[in-house]
N, C-alpha and C positions, 0 to 999 in steps of 0.2 A: 434446557435453560442453564444459565450460569449459576455457579454455586460459590458461597463464601467458604473460606477455609475452615474445616473442622476435622479433628482427628481424636481418637481415643487411644492411639498407639503411643507408647512412651517416646518422649523426645529427648535426645541427648544434646545439650546445647553448649557443653564445655568448649571453650576456645574457638567458637565459631563467630566469624564476622557476620554482619547483617545479611549479606548476600548468601553466604553459605548456610546460615540459619534458615533463610527463606527457602532455598532449594531443598534442604533436608525436610522441612515441613511439607513441601509439595510431594517429595518422594514417599514419605511415610503415609500421606493421605491417599495417594494413588494405590499403594499396596493395601491399605485398609479398605478402600472402596471397591477395588477391582481384583484383588488377589495377585498371585505371583505371575500369572500369564498376562503380560502386557503386549504380546506380540502383535495384536490387532489394534494397538493404540499408536497414534502419532502425536508426539510431543513437539509443539511448535514454539520457538523462541524468537525474539526480535532480531537476534544476531547469532553468530556461531559460537560466541564465547561460552555461554552457559552449557550448550549441549556437549561440549568437550569434557565437562566435569560432572554431568548429572548422574552418570552411572556410579560415580564415586559415592554418591549419597543414596542411590537406589539400592545397591547391593547390601551395604552394611545395615540399611534400615529393615531388611527382611529378617524378621524374628519368628518365622513360621516353621519351626522344626528343621531348619537347615535345608529346606527345599530350594531348588534352583529358581532363579528369577528369569523369566523370558522377557528380555528388555524390549522396550518400545522402540519405534523408529523415531529419529530426531530430524527435524527440518527447521530452517528459518522460515519466516513468513514469505520471503521472496521465493525460496525453493518450493514451498507449498503451492503457490499460485502458478509457478512455472511448470510443475509436474502435472497440474490439472489442465493446462492449456495446450492445444495443438500448435500454438505459435511459439517462437523463440524470441528472446529479448534481443533487440537490435543493438549493435555497437553505437554508443553515443555519437561518435564522429560521423558514422554512416547516416544516422538520423538527422544530424545537423545539415549534412549535405542534401538530404531529401528536403528539409525545410528551406534551404537556400534555393534549390531548383524550383520549388513551388513558388517561392517569393518572386524569383526572376520571371517565371512564366506568367504569373498573375499580375505583376506590376510593370513588366517590361523594363525593369531597372537594369542599369549597366554596372551596378556595384559589384566589386570583386568579392569572392568568398572570404578573403582576409578581412575586408572591411565589415562584412556581415557577420563574421563568426561570433563575436561577442553577443550580438542580438540573438543569434541562433542558439547559443547556450542558454540565454534567458528564456527564450521561447520554449525550448525543450523542457526546462525546469518547470515552467508554468503550465505547459500542456500536461506534464506529469502530475502536478498538483491538482489541476482541473479534473483529471480522470480519477485520481485516487479519492477525491472528495465528491465525485459524481455530480459535478456542477452542470447546469443547463448551458451547454456551450453556445447555443444559438442566442440565448439571452446575454451571456457573458461577453461575447465577441461582437456586440452590435457596433455600428458605426460611431465614431467619435462625436459626430454631430448630435447624437442622442444622449450623450453622457449626462449632461445636466438634468435632463428630464428623468433619466433612470435614477440618478441620485435622489432627486426630490420625491420620486415615487417609492423609494426604498425597496427596490425589487431584488436586492441582493442580500443574502445572508452574510454572516460575519466572515466565513471562510472565503466566499466569493469576493468580498470587498478586499480582503488581504491579497488575494490573487491579483485583483485589478491594480492595487497600489504598487505592485512590482513594476507595472508598466508606466504608471503616472508619476512616479517619484521624480521631482524636478521638472515635470512637463508643464508647458504653458502654451496655449493656443496663440498667444501674442508673440511668441518667439518664432520668427520665420527663418531661422537658420537652416542651412542645408540639411543638417542631421535631423532637426525637428520635422522638416518637410518630408524627409524620407521615412521618418518614424510614423508620421501620419499615414503615408501610403501603406506602410506595413500594417498598421492597425486596421485600416479599412479592409484589408484582405485577410485578417486573422482567421475568421471562420472558414473561408475556402482553403486557406493554407492548412489549417488543422485537418479539415476533411480530406484534402488531397494527400497529405503526408500519411495519414492513417490508412487510406486506401492503397497507396503505393507500397507501403510496408507490408500490408496484409497480403498483397499479391505475391510477395517474396516469402511469405510464411513468417513474418516478423511483426513486432510491435515494440514500442518503448514500454518501460515497466508499468507506468500508470495505465496505459491503454490495455495492456495484457490483463492487469488486475480487474479493470472494469468489465472487459469482455468475459472473463471467467465468471464473474458474479452474475452478469446479465444472462449468460448461457445456463448457469445453474438455476436461475429464477424461471426461465422459460422452458426448462426441461430438456434443452438440446445437449446439455452436458451432464453427465452423471458422475457421482463420486465413486472411487474405487470400492468394490464390494468387500474387499479384504480388510477394510478399515471399519472398526466398530465405533471409534470415538476419536475426537481431536481435542488435545489438551493444550491450551495456550497459556504460556507462563511468562510473566513479566511485562505484560502489555498494559501500560498506564494511560496512554493516549491512543485513541483509535481513529484511523482514517475512516471515511464513510464506507469504502469498500470492505474494510475489515469488519466494521460494525454490521454491515449488511450480511457478510458471510456468517457472523455469529448468530444473527437473527434467523437466517435461513436454516441453519443447522442446529438450532438451540437444543434439540433433544440429543444431539451427538457431541455437544461442545461443553467442555469444562474449562473455566477461565480463572487463572490465578494472577493477581498482580500484587506488587509490594504495597503495603498500606491497605487501603480499602479495595475490596474486589471490584473491578470494573464491571458495571452493569450495562447491558445493551437493551434492557427491557424498558 
């Protein structure tokens, strides 16, 4: 389960900015809870910045008779999911080309890649959001003709509505311009495009980041993927907002996860 920060180890706060103070608290608490040997611990940060400095707080925090500290491994959240997956993250340009090829095949459009590229970037970003938030893609990508009914039935949660608004900004069924017509054709095929792109990338051992995250969690849940046996615990530091896949990961591994965030400890229970 997740834990609020608590330590009985002396804390030296002179001349520390809030970020440094927070990292020192985490370092002291880890040593207090788990001792000097953290070699079977993975510390996960949202980005690379903090892991460059964490040892600077971990080593001076060791007050146990001058014994050496076996440092943990450091990873970003992206690196963690990538190391757990047999797939590699596809280059964004390559993924957009896959999206374009699927669009052309399914709509028989004659649009050039240059014309489509902006839409491709948007689609990739939203496919990524959809998967990181574990949205129901078959519900989310229904035909435009059903949108009013879907809205009235309140079938979407807040995150799914935000995702849909990316597509609907400035959109009107009464606007029959060429671009709007092409956009309608695109929307009608979003689900098969999504499915086709994921299938084609998977054949190449690839996935865009959100799809990789989602597949890792699904495989952990169904038991087809196992965590490394050499890791006793995962420590997540500085995560204040969680995607659904991150939240699901924490819930799945609650006995092995310790979670620190600035301010109030993030709870996934």
